[in-house]
C-alpha positions in Angstrom: 0.1 0.1 0.0 1.4 3.5 -1.1 0.5 4.9 2.3 2.5 2.3 4.3 5.6 2.1 1.9 8.8 3.8 3.4 10.4 6.4 1.1 13.1 4.0 -0.5 10.1 1.6 -1.5 7.9 4.6 -2.6 10.9 5.8 -4.9 11.5 2.2 -6.1 7.9 1.6 -7.1 7.8 5.0 -8.8 11.1 4.4 -10.7 9.8 0.9 -11.8 6.4 2.0 -13.2 4.5 0.2 -10.4 2.9 3.5 -9.5 2.9 7.1 -10.7 4.5 10.0 -8.8 1.2 11.7 -9.2 -0.7 8.7 -7.6 1.7 8.6 -4.6 1.2 12.4 -4.1 -2.6 12.0 -4.4 -2.5 9.1 -1.9 -0.7 11.1 0.7 -2.9 14.2 0.1 -6.0 11.9 0.7 -4.4 10.6 3.8 -3.7 14.2 5.2 -7.1 15.1 4.3 -8.8 12.2 6.0 -6.8 12.0 9.4 -5.5 15.7 10.0 -8.8 16.9 11.2 -8.2 14.8 14.4 -4.5 14.6 14.7 -3.6 18.3 13.7 -0.4 17.4 12.5 -0.4 19.7 9.2 -0.7 23.3 9.7 -0.2 24.6 6.2 -0.6 22.8 2.8 0.4 23.4 -0.8 -1.4 20.5 -2.6 -2.0 22.3 -5.8 1.5 23.4 -6.1 2.7 20.0 -5.3 0.5 18.3 -8.2 1.6 20.9 -10.6 5.4 20.3 -9.9 4.5 16.7 -10.4 2.9 17.3 -13.6 5.7 19.5 -14.9 8.4 16.7 -14.2 10.4 16.1 -10.9 14.0 16.0 -10.8 15.5 12.6 -11.3 16.8 12.1 -7.7 17.1 9.2 -5.6 13.7 9.9 -3.8 11.8 11.0 -6.9 8.1 11.3 -6.3 8.4 10.9 -2.4 6.0 13.1 -0.3 7.6 15.0 2.5 6.4 17.6 5.2 8.5 20.2 6.7 8.5 21.3 10.3 7.4 24.9 10.8 10.5 25.6 12.8 13.7 27.1 11.6 13.3 25.9 8.2 11.3 27.7 5.3 9.1 26.6 2.3 8.5 29.4 -0.3 5.2 30.7 -0.4 3.9 29.2 3.2 3.8 30.9 6.7 7.1 30.6 8.6 5.5 30.8 11.9 7.8 28.9 14.6 4.4 28.1 16.2 4.0 31.7 17.2 1.3 34.2 16.9 3.8 36.8 16.7 4.9 35.2 13.3 1.3 34.1 12.2 1.4 36.2 9.0 5.0 35.7 8.2 5.2 34.3 4.7 8.4 33.4 3.4 9.5 33.9 -0.1 12.4 31.5 -0.2 13.2 27.7 0.7 16.0 26.8 3.1 18.9 25.0 1.9 17.7 21.5 3.4 14.4 21.9 1.4 16.3 22.8 -1.9 17.9 19.4 -1.3 15.0 17.6 -0.8 13.6 18.9 -4.0 16.7 18.1 -6.0 16.4 14.7 -4.7 12.9 14.5 -6.5 10.9 14.9 -3.2 7.5 16.5 -3.2 6.9 19.1 -0.3 3.1 18.9 0.6 3.2 21.5 3.4 4.3 22.1 6.9 3.8 20.6 10.3 2.8 21.8 13.8 5.2 22.7 16.6 5.3 24.2 20.0 6.2 28.1 20.2 9.9 28.4 19.2 10.4 24.8 19.9 10.5 25.5 23.7 8.2 22.7 24.7 8.6 18.9 24.5 4.9 18.7 23.7 3.5 20.0 20.8 0.6 22.2 21.9 0.9 25.7 20.6 -1.8 28.4 21.1 -1.4 29.5 17.6 -2.7 26.0 16.0 -3.7 23.9 19.0 -2.6 20.5 20.3 -1.3 17.6 17.8 -2.5 14.4 18.8 -0.5 11.0 19.1 -1.8 8.5 16.4 -1.0 5.8 19.1 -3.3 7.3 21.6 -4.9 10.7 20.8 -5.2 11.7 24.4 -1.6 11.6 24.6 1.3 14.1 23.5 3.2 13.2 20.3 6.2 14.9 22.0 7.8 18.1 20.7 9.3 20.0 19.4 8.8 17.8 16.2 5.5 16.4 17.2 3.7 17.5 14.2 6.2 15.9 12.0 6.1 12.6 14.2 2.3 12.2 14.2 2.2 12.8 10.4 4.7 9.9 9.8 3.5 7.7 12.4 -0.1 7.8 10.9 1.1 7.4 7.5 0.3 10.6 6.1 3.7 10.8 4.5 6.6 8.2 4.7 9.0 10.7 6.0 9.0 14.3 7.5 11.7 16.8 8.3 12.4 17.5 12.1 14.9 19.4 14.2 16.4 18.9 17.6 17.5 21.2 20.1 17.1 19.3 23.3 15.6 16.0 22.2 13.1 17.3 19.6 13.8 14.6 17.1 14.4 11.8 19.5 11.5 12.6 22.1 8.7 12.5 19.4 10.2 9.4 17.6 9.9 7.7 21.0 6.4 8.8 21.8 5.3 7.9 18.3 7.3 4.8 17.4 9.6 6.1 15.2 13.1 6.0 14.2 14.8 9.3 15.0 18.4 10.2 14.3 19.8 13.5 15.4 23.0 14.4 13.4 26.1 15.8 15.0 26.7 19.3 15.0 27.4 21.1 11.5 26.3 17.9 9.8 23.2 19.5 8.3 23.4 23.4 7.1 21.0 25.7 8.6 21.0 28.1 6.0 19.6 30.8 5.4 18.7 31.1 9.2 21.7 32.5 11.1 21.2 31.0 14.4 24.9 30.8 15.8 24.3 30.1 19.2 21.3 28.1 19.0 23.1 26.3 16.2 25.5 25.0 18.7 22.8 22.7 20.3 20.3 22.1 17.5 20.3 20.5 14.4 18.0 19.4 11.5 17.0 15.9 10.1 13.9 13.9 9.9 11.6 11.3 11.6 11.6 8.1 9.8 9.9 4.7 10.1 12.8 2.8 8.7 16.6 3.0 9.3 17.3 3.0 5.6 15.1 6.1 5.0 16.7 8.2 7.6 20.3 6.9 5.9 19.4 8.0 2.4 17.8 11.3 3.7 21.0 12.1 5.5 22.9 11.7 2.5 20.8 14.1 0.7 20.5 16.8 3.6 24.4 16.6 4.7 26.9 18.7 3.8 28.2 22.4 4.7 27.5 25.4 2.6 30.9 27.7 2.3 30.6 30.2 5.4 28.8 27.7 7.6 29.9 28.4 11.1 30.4 24.8 11.9 31.0 21.6 10.0 30.7 17.8 10.8 33.9 15.7 10.2 33.6 14.2 6.6 31.8 10.8 6.7 33.7 7.6 5.8 31.3 6.9 3.0 27.6 7.4 2.1 25.2 6.8 5.0 23.1 4.5 3.0 26.1 2.3 2.7 26.8 2.6 6.4 23.5 1.3 7.3 23.9 -2.0 5.4 27.3 -2.8 7.1 27.9 -4.9 10.1 29.0 -2.5 12.8 31.1 -5.2 14.3 31.1 -5.9 17.9 30.8 -2.9 20.1 31.5 -1.7 23.5 28.2 -0.3 24.9 27.9 2.0 28.0 24.6 1.4 29.7 23.3 4.3 31.5 19.9 3.7 33.6 20.2 6.7 36.1 21.5 10.1 36.3 23.2 12.1 39.3 20.6 14.4 40.7 18.3 13.3 37.5 14.8 12.3 37.5 13.6 8.8 38.6 13.5 6.5 35.5 9.9 4.6 35.5 9.9 0.9 35.4 8.5 0.8 31.7 11.5 2.8 29.8 13.7 0.9 32.2 12.5 -2.5 31.0 12.8 -1.2 27.4 16.5 -0.3 27.8 17.5 -3.4 29.7 15.8 -5.5 26.9 17.6 -3.5 24.1 20.8 -4.2 26.2 20.1 -7.8 26.1 19.5 -7.8 22.4 22.7 -6.0 22.0 24.6 -8.8 24.0 22.8 -11.4 21.8 24.2 -9.7 18.7 27.7 -10.0 19.9 28.2 -6.5 21.5 29.4 -6.1 25.2 27.4 -4.0 27.5 28.7 -2.2 30.7 26.6 -0.5 33.3 28.2 3.0 33.7 27.7 6.0 35.5 26.6 9.2 33.6 29.5 11.7 33.1 27.2 14.7 33.6 24.2 16.4 35.7 21.1 16.9 33.8 20.7 20.1 35.6 24.0 21.7 34.7 23.3 20.5 31.0 19.8 22.1 31.1 21.2 25.5 32.4 23.7 25.9 29.8 21.5 24.9 26.7 18.9 27.4 28.3 21.2 30.2 27.9 22.0 29.7 24.3 18.5 28.9 23.4 17.1 31.7 25.3 19.4 34.2 23.6 18.0 33.0 20.4 14.5 33.2 21.3 15.1 36.9 22.5 16.7 37.6 18.9 13.9 36.3 17.1 11.2 38.3 19.2 13.1 41.6 18.9 13.9 41.1 15.5 10.2 40.6 14.8 9.1 43.6 16.7 11.7 45.9 14.9 10.2 44.7 11.6 6.8 45.2 12.7 7.6 48.6 13.9 5.8 48.1 17.6 6.4 46.9 21.0 5.4 43.4 22.4 1.8 42.9 23.0 0.3 40.8 25.8 -1.2 38.2 23.2 1.9 38.0 20.8 3.6 35.2 22.8 2.4 32.4 25.2 2.9 32.8 28.8 5.7 30.4 29.1 7.7 32.1 26.1 7.1 35.5 28.0 8.9 34.1 31.1 11.7 33.0 29.0 12.0 36.4 26.9 11.9 38.4 30.2 14.6 36.4 31.8 17.2 35.9 28.8 16.7 39.5 27.6 18.9 40.6 30.6 21.8 38.3 29.5 25.1 39.9 29.6 28.0 39.2 27.1 29.6 37.6 30.2 26.7 35.2 30.6 26.7 34.1 26.9 30.6 33.5 27.3 30.3 31.3 30.4 27.6 29.3 28.6 29.8 28.9 25.7 32.6 27.8 27.7 30.7 25.4 29.8 29.4 23.9 26.5 32.9 22.8 25.6 33.7 21.6 29.1 30.7 19.3 29.0 31.6 18.2 25.7 35.2 17.2 26.9 33.5 15.5 29.8 31.1 13.6 28.2 33.7 12.7 25.3 35.9 11.2 27.7 33.5 8.3 28.2 34.1 7.4 24.6 37.6 6.5 25.2 36.2 3.2 26.8 33.0 2.8 25.0 31.9 3.1 21.3 28.3 4.1 22.0 26.2 5.0 25.1 22.9 3.6 25.7 20.0 5.0 27.7 16.2 5.4 27.8 15.1 8.2 25.3 12.3 9.2 27.9 12.6 8.4 31.5 8.8 8.5 32.0 6.1 7.3 29.8 4.7 9.7 27.3 2.5 12.3 29.0 -1.2 13.3 28.3 -1.9 16.3 26.3 -2.0 19.5 28.9 0.6 18.1 31.2 3.1 20.4 29.8 0.8 23.5 29.5 2.5 26.8 28.4 -0.4 28.8 29.7 1.0 27.6 33.2 4.6 28.0 32.6 5.2 26.0 36.1 4.0 22.8 34.5 6.6 23.2 31.7 9.4 23.9 34.3 8.4 20.8 36.1 8.2 18.5 33.2 10.3 19.4 30.2 13.6 19.0 32.2 12.4 15.3 33.0 11.5 14.6 29.4 14.9 16.0 28.2 17.1 14.5 30.9 18.8 11.9 28.7 18.6 13.7 25.4 19.7 17.1 25.9 23.3 16.4 26.7 24.0 15.2 23.2 22.7 18.5 21.9 25.0 20.3 24.1 28.1 18.4 23.2 27.2 18.3 19.4 27.3 14.4 19.2 24.9 12.3 17.1 22.4 10.4 18.9 19.3 8.4 18.0 16.2 6.9 19.3 15.1 3.5 18.2 11.8 2.0 18.9 11.7 -0.7 21.5 8.2 -2.1 22.9 5.1 -0.5 24.4 4.2 0.7 27.7 1.1 -0.3 29.7 -1.0 2.0 27.7 0.1 0.6 24.5 2.1 3.6 23.5 5.6 3.2 22.0 8.8 3.2 24.0 12.3 4.2 22.7 15.9 3.8 23.7 18.7 6.1 22.8 22.2 5.6 21.7 24.8 8.2 21.2 28.3 8.3 19.4 31.0 10.6 19.4 31.3 13.3 16.8 31.3 11.8 13.3 29.6 8.6 14.3 26.2 8.8 12.5 27.5 5.9 10.2 28.0 3.7 13.2 24.7 4.6 14.8 22.9 3.7 11.6 24.8 0.4 11.2 23.7 -0.6 14.7 20.1 0.8 14.2 19.9 -1.3 11.0 21.2 -4.5 13.0 18.4 -3.8 15.8 15.9 -3.4 13.1 16.4 -6.9 11.9 16.9 -8.6 15.5 13.9 -6.6 17.2 11.5 -5.3 14.5 9.2 -2.5 15.5 5.6 -1.9 14.7 5.4 0.4 11.7 1.5 1.2 11.9 -0.1 3.0 14.6 -3.5 2.0 15.4 -5.1 5.4 14.7 -7.5 5.5 13.0 -8.0 1.8 12.3 -8.9 0.6 15.8 -11.1 3.6 16.4 
């Protein structure tokens, strides 16, 4: 079925004449129209333009005819609003594609629209005031995670085979875990953020995708990766194509297992069971697993990351207000964002310098663990996926209470700039997916993809969310 093929299978079927690119795109459009009313994953569409592009002829790239959605945060699609989930940017229509979108198009992909995200990506649940909450296809009363929750819900529900996502503290891995997807956060500088100059936040954030299969993620990374001349950061050159890495045996690995964090949140029995099960599968595949102490404190990581992300939010808001020629109105931004804005607009240059120094210190601190281990294994989320409304930006205290818990295992790999991935591994008592996280040192995306493909064969995950078939 075209709505359940992954991107590689879709492109193969199109190239082989089994189905036309127009039929594939029409199927995706029909799926979005059928499901989005309840899931609220897709916020802006360009269906007529997409079909016109198909009829005019698509580039003969490796994913020719594959439909894709783009997250409405930090990435632009010409002709569509670029809102970052904020009422302040509700009518900000962009006139050009981001470099990543251009690369998708050159690969033959067809952009159908943009997906929902929390305001400025500041929440680990996707419930912006501007567009309302996105619902998890595995349980519509639950969060799909954030900040790439719209993209994750869309892929999990079979609207499109893959969708763009970004990750500043876990925003690819958290929704992947919540929605039963594979989510790789590439290392710092692997994918260019052009044309959006976000030097401080780019230290901790990066772009890639949420997918249902490892091979899709690998091929998409081949398409997306590579610096532009002048980029502030660039990742180490890969040893070869990521799609090839994903087909290689990773060889026996030394895996450091983290099941708790110093001064961190308690790990719920169900995520703990998932990570221990994953460790057992790894051992059965010939890898050696060692329980280790975490080489960082999540509170320290969170405070450091918050300075860099907060400074960027202040810059975005002030830039927009200057463009509009007016002061900030009470209903421009959500209450939680207002707390962030008011706090971080008082930053000094010394504050930012201290945060940048601490980023490097944490990187060396965590990096030392890779002298003894090839990868680190942990839960993706320490607690089960929360219900919608648990992280409510109208009540900032709820976000402060829960967001740090959600990102306790993920945010460190944003601060260090190291690649990390969430791999689906079982379900919790409510039937929602669970994910486990693997991280590698700089340049380790190929190793992670090889390990993920091995796990995909040894412990396959469900590709089909129950929504709407079990309603």
